C-alpha positions, 0 to 999 in steps of 0.5 A, a space after each residue: 604591115 608593121 615593122 618591129 625595130 630595136 635600138 639602144 634607146 628602145 623599140 619602135 613600130 613602123 608601118 609600111 605606108 604603101 606595100 605596093 611600092 615594096 611589092 613592085 621592087 624587083 629585088 632587095 637592091 631596089 628596096 634599098 634605093 627607097 631609103 636613099 634620102 629621108 624624104 623618100 624613106 618617109 614615103 615608104 614607112 612612118 612611125 606608129 609607136 615607141 617603147 623607151 628603155 628606162 636605163 642601160 640595165 634594162 636596155 641590156 636585158 631587153 636586147 640580150 633577150 631579143 638576141 636569144 629570140 625571147 620577147 620580154 613582158 614589156 615588149 609583149 604588152 607593147 605589141 598587144 596594145 599597138 597591133 590591134 588588127 589581127 589581119 596585119 602582119 608584123 615584120 621581125 628581124 629574127 625568125 625565133 622571135 617571130 615564133 615566140 610572138 606567135 605563141 604568146 600573141 596568136 592574133 599577130 602573124 609575124 613575117 621574116 624574109 629578105 624583104 623585111 630585113 632590107 626594110 629594117 636595114 633601110 629604117 636603120 639608115 634613116 632612123 634619126 630622120 624617121 624618129 623626128 627627134 624622139 631618140 636623140 641620144 647617140 648609140 651607146 658604145 659601152 652597151 654595144 660592147 656588153 651586148 657583143 660580149 654576151 653574144 660571143 658567149 665568152 666563158 670568163 670562168 674557164 681558167 686555163 692557167 692550170 693547163 699552163 702549170 700542168 704542162 710545165 710539170 708534165 715536161 719536167 716529169 718527162 725529163 725525170 723519167 728519161 734521167 732515171 731510165 738513162 741511169 738504169 741503162 748505164 748501170 745495168 749495161 755493165 751486167 747485161 750490155 746486150 739488153 740495150 740493143 734488144 729494148 730501145 724504149 726507155 720505159 720498157 727497159 726499166 720495166 724489164 730490168 725491174 722484173 728480171 733483176 739478175 740476168 741468170 733468172 731471165 729464162 724462168 720469167 714471163 715477159 709476155 705482159 709487156 713484150 712480144 713473143 719474138 722480143 722475149 725469146 731474143 732477150 732470154 737467149 741473150 741473157 744466157 749468152 751474155 758477156 757481162 759480169 754478174 752483179 751482187 745483191 746490193 747493186 741489183 737492189 740499188 738498180 731496182 730502187 732506181 726502177 721503182 722511182 722511174 715507175 713512180 714518176 711515170 704513174 704521176 705523169 699518167 695521172 697528170 695527163 688524165 687531168 690535162 685531158 679533163 681540163 682541155 675537154 672543157 677549155 679547148 675541146 676542138 683544138 685537143 681533138 685536132 692535135 692531141 692533149 700534149 700539143 694543145 697544152 703546149 700551144 696554150 702554155 707557149 703564149 700564156 692562154 687561149 685568148 692570146 692563142 686566138 689572136 695569132 694567125 695560122 702562120 704564127 701558130 705553125 711556128 710556135 715552139 720551133 727552134 732557131 735551126 728550123 723555124 717551121 718545125 714547131 709543136 704542130 709539126 710534131 703532132 701525131 696527125 702529121 706523121 708522114 714522110 718528110 716530103 709532105 710533113 710541111 704541107 700537112 703542118 700548114 693545113 693543120 695550123 689553119 684548122 687549129 686557128 679555126 678550132 681555137 676561135 670556136 673553143 673561145 667564142 663558139 656556143 656550146 662545149 663540144 668537139 664536133 668541129 675538131 673531130 670532123 677536121 681530124 678525119 679530113 686531115 687523116 684522109 688528106 695524109 693517106 692521099 699524100 702517101 698514095 701519091 708518094 708511093 705511086 699507089 693512088 687509087 684510080 
């Protein structure tokens, strides 16, 4: 049997001198003991042929192709010239590489198992002695860094700076909407004070005021598009019995102008949220699936990017965005999936932070751009929340 070994300087073929020694080894530990010294290693394998790389660029291309399980033309020719016996086996470190070699060179049968991996590991441990001074250059650290970067598949074109800018603008729009809504409440409460108790939601309040105008015409209007039937009936009854004075047309016109501005800012915020959703689905799909659009964007913005976020442990992620008065209640604590009674919110927050730490690293370093991991753990955490609620209220299923 032959072994295909790769290094930063080139490829090498080694022949197993006595396959009976390997077959007699009970487990991989005993195979490893055969390579404890250069002398014992030479009794197990010997060098057959080598293929040197011409330079760093060729080495990077060859090794990157090997990591993908794709043999290069030079490697195919090298194997074809040195593996003449069709009955001989070729041990490889990657099963995908073995499949491709079998397709390109049907006369060579490739083997990938635990024994082959242990033999290759032993060759690597005694590589200098087995090569006899052919490859004298030390391992290239810069080549290892470049190859590792390609293996991690970091997409340097993914720009998360737009997410940071967008979420800051989104928060500013939130403040503007609240400011306009509060001004509308203060002004319109002079005319219809009971409405604030009936509709506590600011945006819904603005929509109702914009449609209603003078409270005297409320009974003839249809609010079913954004109010439930019971709330609509309460509103109309309160409008008839209201103690507030009437407004003139100029005041109502100014209030409606404020409502229009609030709705315009709301539409801008909705469009910005859609833009954030699209960007996050590219940059951090799993994190977004776990905590939602706004929380994911705020986490990225808080530390200046997804790379900086990936360096933090789960305990630090849990505290991002927390106030000095309560250092445990950060952005993750306010995510929708942690909406439970206070007894279990911190426990769920810790669990969610741990899953977020995994999701961030998968989004940054993982292959492909899907949110399968995020969706899987989101379902798991929701089930965990339901178990906590059943336990809390004494309805745990038997």
